[in-house]
C-alpha angles and dihedrals in degrees: 000000000000121000094236121046145167115268142202092256122202115219124189121244098206137139093235122041090177089063091044100055118073132176126263112291093237096061126094088015091158094043108073088168089069091057092045090055090049091055090047091051091047093047110163095334122111105275140161089235084082092051102052140053112233111221086231085072096054111120094009127116088254094061099083094039094050093045090057092046093050096071091040090054093045090054092045092051091049094047092044093056097249089139132063118195124226106194121220094355143137124208116223108214132198115191116193108207129208089261089057093249115137115223114201124209143161121224113215138122135276127216106242090209086069093052128080120170096192118113112265094022118163097203125128090247119045140175114251095214136024114293113231100219090198089070093059104070097063089052093044089056087062099039102042093073098024115119094204138032128216116197134221092165117126112199120193135216125197092224102156092167092051095227098142114050103014097070088058091048090051090055099039093116089068092053125090108253112233100185144355119178148122116270119233124257098024097306096143123233131308132196128185135197129196114242111198142146116002092008089059092046092049093051092048089052092051090047093051091052091045092049093048091056100034093105089064090072095060103042114151094027122119111239137046117295118248133209104210137016127206105239101175132008097032092149091055092051090045087055092053088050092049092050091048092048088052091050089053091050090050093051108040116186092012120128105243094162093119098030110128092232088066088074137051132200118245141161113243117213134176116238088212091062107118089234092060106097119183108201120196123241112218129210129233123180118199134186090033139110098259096193093051090049091050090049093051091049090062088082090061094054133091138176113276090017131144108299112231123173119225129202128201117171105306093338125092140167144156130268125195111220120211110263091202089072099059146352087245139052090226088053093060096041095047092049090051093049095047091053095041096046092050089071103020133061118260142106120228124214131183116232133195114206134037098242094050090052093052092047093053092045088057092071121098113270093020137119128184131200117203106208124203120246111265113251109239094239090057095066097073093035090052092052095044094048102034100031094236138009120259113263114273093015096148144345125238101210130304130304095266090053093062119113120280121218110254117129122053140190133206111249096179 
């Protein structure tokens, strides 16, 4: 069985798609006012805001009440005819971002038996950064009794030759259009087309060929090649995996190979799509002795290494981090910082934007490291060789560019 498959996709039959679609639950977690506005916008209309638990509500009095209401509302929507099922389908998606760039994706389901979020995993689908297991239980409380799932997971393929999604994009005018609307709260525009029948068969044939030859891309790397990486929503996918593993434990010896909980709905995107922008996340360390830190870092440098600019007050220069230690500059730097700060004073912060980094590094007792943007081809190579990317390696777009809940799938 392939790791990414067509699904029986649930699409809403509603008067307002704008009220239906809501951004990923892990965004705007420290801005409850954002989520209050979302609830106001949705009003009494059917909306995914009633089917998810925003992280902004974790640990608040609303958490338990909303968790209980979610499953009730899911059942009510299903019984009330809110959903229409499209059997053995994909949905081809184009998301127009604020910049005008169009990000292409394909909604389908992954086989959770082909996914392992643990560090050093050799599965076909892997996490890109460390999974914080403490973040899984609140999500499990929602999912374990939920009759349907709604994904905000973005999964990535390293398809430099553009053989998987792009043929569907080229033929989109022949496909039935499912939706075409503006997303609320400045989320841009989204259009979706139904992919069924021969178009599904053709995609599966291309994917089988792609999977068979994927190892050729990563010759010479230590580690087992992988097919897909989880770009966004890894904790949601990890929750689906944890619920599936619990189901297997509760039903020993039973054949669960076709159970809906074995799978999870995701959107597959190509990291080589022009709309995919990987922005670097810089490091600034405050309340430290910057000169002593820079001196200690010399042992982690080597001729011909990764060039990284440093800033202390008005001074700046370049260091060359030893490539033998990691596939990525950030991998070497983060390992050094973790070790150094375990025995020396200093507080680390993760900064987007060159100007912000330089401004913070100008403070007394501060040093900033301006990291280069990660090349797209380095993402898969880094995970394969190093087991996982260092935390805060890169950012895939801004908060408002994250996935909105739209399509669903029955999991019971």
